[in-house]
N, C-alpha and C positions, 0 to 999 in steps of 0.2 A: 504494500500500500504506500503510495507516494502522494504528497500534496495535502496531507491532513494537517489540522492545527498542531503546532508543536507542543510537546510536553503534556499531552493529554492521554486519555485511555480509550481503547477500542475494544469491542467484543467480537471475536471471531466465532461465527456461528456454524455449527454442523447440523445437517438434517439428512434424513433418509429419502426425502422426496422434494420436488420443486413445485411450488405453486405460488401464484400471485395472490397474496393475502393483503388487501388494502386496509389501511388504518391500523396496522399492527407493527410494532408494539405501541405506537402512538398515532394520533390523528395526523394525516398527511403523509405518513410513511407507507412503504410497501415492503412486506416480507416476501422474499423470493425463495428462501430456504426455510421451509416450514412443514410440519411442526419441528421445532428445535429439539435436538436430543443432547446437545452439548454447546455451551458458550464459554469461551476462554477469554478472560480479561487480559489485555496486553497493553503495555505502554508504547507511546510513540516517541521518537527522538525529537530533539529541538527544544526551544525555549517556550514555556507555557504562554499561550495567548498570541504566539507569532503565527499568523495564517500561512498555510502552504509549506511550512518547513518540517512538518512531522512525517516520519516514515516508520513503517512497521514491517518487519520481515520475519517469517517463520521458517525454520528448518527442522524437520523431524524425520525419523526413520519410520517407514511403513512396515508393520509386521506382516509376515507371510499369510497370517490368518485372514487378512482383509483382501487378499488377492481376488479379483473379480467383483469387488464391491464398488458401488457408486455412491459418492457423498456429494451433497450440495452445500455450498458455503456462501456466506454473506458477511460483511463487516459493518457493524454499527459504530459510529464515531461520535464521541462526546465533543461538542463544539459550543463553547459558552457564548459565541457571538450570535447564535440563532435564538429566535423567540422560544422555540421548543429545542433545547440544546442537544439534539441528537440528529445526526445525519446518517446516511447509509449508502452502501455501494450496490451495484447490480449483483445478480447471482452468479455463481461459478460452479460448474459441474466438473467433478474429477472422478475418473474411473481408475482404479488401482489394479495394476497387473492384468491377468487374463482370467 
């Protein structure tokens, strides 16, 4: 994730299906990875309150047990400059192995 507010927190969402769920988790937002099975809170780099300087990168090993599985992801971003201080990314589908 690049271009987020600096020094804030994001939530990396994992789901087993993809669907457009309007007004979730807040009015005006759209959940693309839903229903959520796991949400990981992660920090962004940069100075708090500095727009566009935040970055979040995740590196992880994928266990063999998830080979052939498909997960859907989305990131929710805390942004104190917004009237509802939460923004979101589009959805991402990842298939692991065969």
